[in-house]
N, C-alpha and C positions, 0 to 999 in steps of 0.2 A: 041804130043807124040813122043818120040824118037823111030825110027824104027817101027817094026810091033808087038812088044810085047804088048799083051792085057793089059788093065788096071788092071783087076782082077789078072793076073799073076804078075804084078808089085807090087800090094799090098801084095800078098802072099810072094813074095821075100823080100819085106821090112820087113814084120812081122817076117819072119824067121831070117833075119839078126839081127834085133833089139833084138829079144828074145834070140838069141845066144850070143849077145854082140859083134858081128862082124860088128860094125858100118861102117868101111871103105869100105866094099864091096858093101854097098847100099847107100853110101853117095851121089853119084852123082844123083841117081834116086830120092831119097827123097828130096834133096835140090833143084833140077832143074825142077821137073815135074809140079810145080805150086800148087795153093791152092787146086784143086780138089784131087790131090794125097795125100796131107797132111790131108785133111778131111777124106778120106777113111782110111788112116792109123790110124787116131785118133779113128775112130769108131771100128776098129778091136782091137787095143791095147789101152784100156782105162787107164786113170791115176790111180795110186794107191790111195786108200782112207785111210786117217789116222784118228785115234781116236779123237773124240771131247772131250774137257774137261768136267768134271762133273759140274753140276749146283752148283753154290756157291763156287767153288774151286778157282776162279780167278776174278779179277776185270778188265774188258775190258778197254783198253786205250780210252781216250775221244777225241772228236773233238776239234780243236783249237778255241779259242774265236774269232779269226780274220777271220775264214772261210778258211784259207789256210791249206795245209796238215800238220798235227801235226808231231812233231819229237819224235820218240819212241826209247828209249834206253834199256828198259827191260820190261818184262811183270810181273805184280803183281799177283802172284799165290802162293798158299800153296803147290801145287804139286811139287814133286822133279823132275822137268823136266827142260831141257835146250834146246835151239834152235840153231841148226847148220846151219850157213849161209856161203856160199862160193862165193867169188868174182872173177871177171875178166874173165878168160877162155882161157888163152894162152897156157896151157898145156893140152894134151888130153891123159889121161890114161885109156885105156879100162878096165883094171882090177878094177879101181875104180867104173865104172858102174856096173860090175858084183858084187862087194861087196855091193853096195847100194841095188841092186835088191835082192841078196841072203838073206841078213839080214834084208831087209825091213826097212831101216833107213830113216826117213824123213829129207830132207835137203831143203834149199831154195837157188837158184842160182841167184846172181846179175850179169847179163851178160853184159860185155862190147861188144857192138854189132859188132865192127870191127873184133872180133875174130870168128864171125860166118862164115866169108868168107872161103870157102874150107873145113870147119869142121862142117857144119850144122847138119849132121847126128849124130855126137857125142852128141850134146845137145838134139837131138830128143830122143836118147836112154835114157838120163837122165830124160827128160820130161816124158817118159813112165815108168820110174822107180819111178816116183812120185814127181820129183822136178819141181816146177813152175819156169818159167823164168821171173825175174823181171829186172828193169832198173838200169844200172850202167854207163850210157852215151855211146856215140859212141867211143870216143878216150881217156877216162880216164884223163880228164883235171881237174885241180883245179877249181871248180866252183866259189869260192868266188872272184877270180881275173878276171873272164871273164865278158864281156859285157852282158847286158840282152839278146840281140839277139843271142849271141853265146851260152849262157846257154840254151835258148829255143831250138836252133838247136841241141845241144848235147842230150838233153832229148827227144825231140819229134822224132828226126830221129832214135834214138835207139828204142823207142817204136814202130815206124813204122816197122822197120826191124824185131823185135821180133814177132810182131803180124803177119806179113806176113809169117815168117818161122814156127811159132809154134802155130798159131791159136788162140792166146789170147793176148790182149793188156795189157802190164804191168800196174799195179795200185799202186805198191810200188816202191819207189826210194831210192837208196843208193848213196849219193854223194861220188866220189873218195876221199880218204884220210879223209873222214868225214868232209870235208870242204864245208860250204854253208853259205848263207846269206839270207836276206829277199827276195831278188830278185830271188834266187834259188827256194824258196817256191812258189813264184808267177808264175814263169815259169813252175815249176813242175805241178801246178794246171792247167795251160793253156794246158798242154800236157796230161791231164787226170789222173795224179797221185793223189792218195787219202791219202797217208801217206809217211813219210820219216823214214826209219828204220836204226838206227845206231847200236851200240853194247855196251855191258857191259864188255866183256872180249875178249881177242884175243889169239888164238893159232898160234904162229909164225911158222907154218908148212913149212918146207923146207928152213927156213931162221933163222936169229938170231934176237931176240928182246932185247930192252934195259933192261939190268939187269937180263935177264932170259936165255940168251944163245940160242943155236941152238935148234929148235923144242921146244921152251919154251912157257909157258902159263902165261899170265898176266891179272889181273883184273884192270878195270879202276879205281876202288876205292882203289887200293893198297892192297886189301886183298888177301887171298889165297883160292884155291879150288873153287868149284861151289856154286852158290846160286840159289834157286828156281826162275825160270823165266829168267835166264841169256840168253842173245843173244850173241852167240859166233861167232866171225869173223875168217874165214879161207880163203885161196886162192887156186885157181887151179895152183898148182906148181908140178914140177917133183917129183915123188915118193908119190903122193897123196894117193894112196891106202894104203900103209904102214903107212903113217901119220894118216890116218883116223882110221885105226885099233888101233893106239896108243891112240887117244883121246877117242874112244869108250871104251877102257879098263879103262881109268881114270874115265870116267863118271860112269861106272858100279861099279867100286871099291868104289866110294863115294855114292852109293845107288841112283843114278839118272838114268834117261832114256832120250833119245832124243824124242822130240815131234815136231809137225808141227806148226810153229809159225803162219801160216795163219789161223789155226783153233782157235787161241786165239785173232784174230783181227776181229772186227765187219765188216760187209759187207761195211758199209759206209766208212771204212778206207782201203778197198782193200782186206779184209780177207773173211773167210767163216762163221764166227760166226754171229748169229742174232744180230741186233742192240739193241734189248732188250733181254738180257740173261734170261734164264729160272730161276725161283725161286725154290730153293730146296724144294721137297715135293709137289710141285704144278704141276698138270697135264698140259702138253704142248698142 
């Protein structure tokens, strides 16, 4: 322990800092004190819990026949829900944390673990606002052109770092650029990954997308607007809070709502849903 500050006092200080959204003031304590400090913070500030889908409203993704992590691009559901996923982690906007917490919006972070260095508490604040930290490699390399050993290193070491920092080992992987091959799936499984989550639409927040301009929105199928079960790709970029408000407005204008994608994934694929979903009208 650093200095003579009691553990309980450290925990309280961390809780106050995270609750207030002032993550820089407690960053060093929470990131450097070790697993016991993180464990105590986790018991005081529990994760948000998001609504589970109603029985019969969706079809869970299935395991792959070859036993490797399946590749998922959207969720088959009748609910007007979309899933907001945010990649990388090289911009740290505290107002975005406040926005997620205040409006209780479920998101899923695919964290490039090199960005944890020096900014670990920022992602702690997001974790405690309800975002799970999943795997996006160590250095954001194009997996399909890497050797098997390099792919394994990128995935396993990222999972090791995230597990050490945030108390849970990632079970879902998103390859940078959406680029992967059979070896990627094999190495992902070796690192404890249960599914590979891609996307069906992208919000080019803070940048320009092909044919859609700055802060443009594009569907992978060439259509327009949202579809039930869309997995939307975003990135941690400068101005994320304002960009996030923008997409939330679009989602609500079209009669949709954000939902937690992990609640639509079976536990065998790294999610929270039962592997055998409940049957409508049947007692669980």
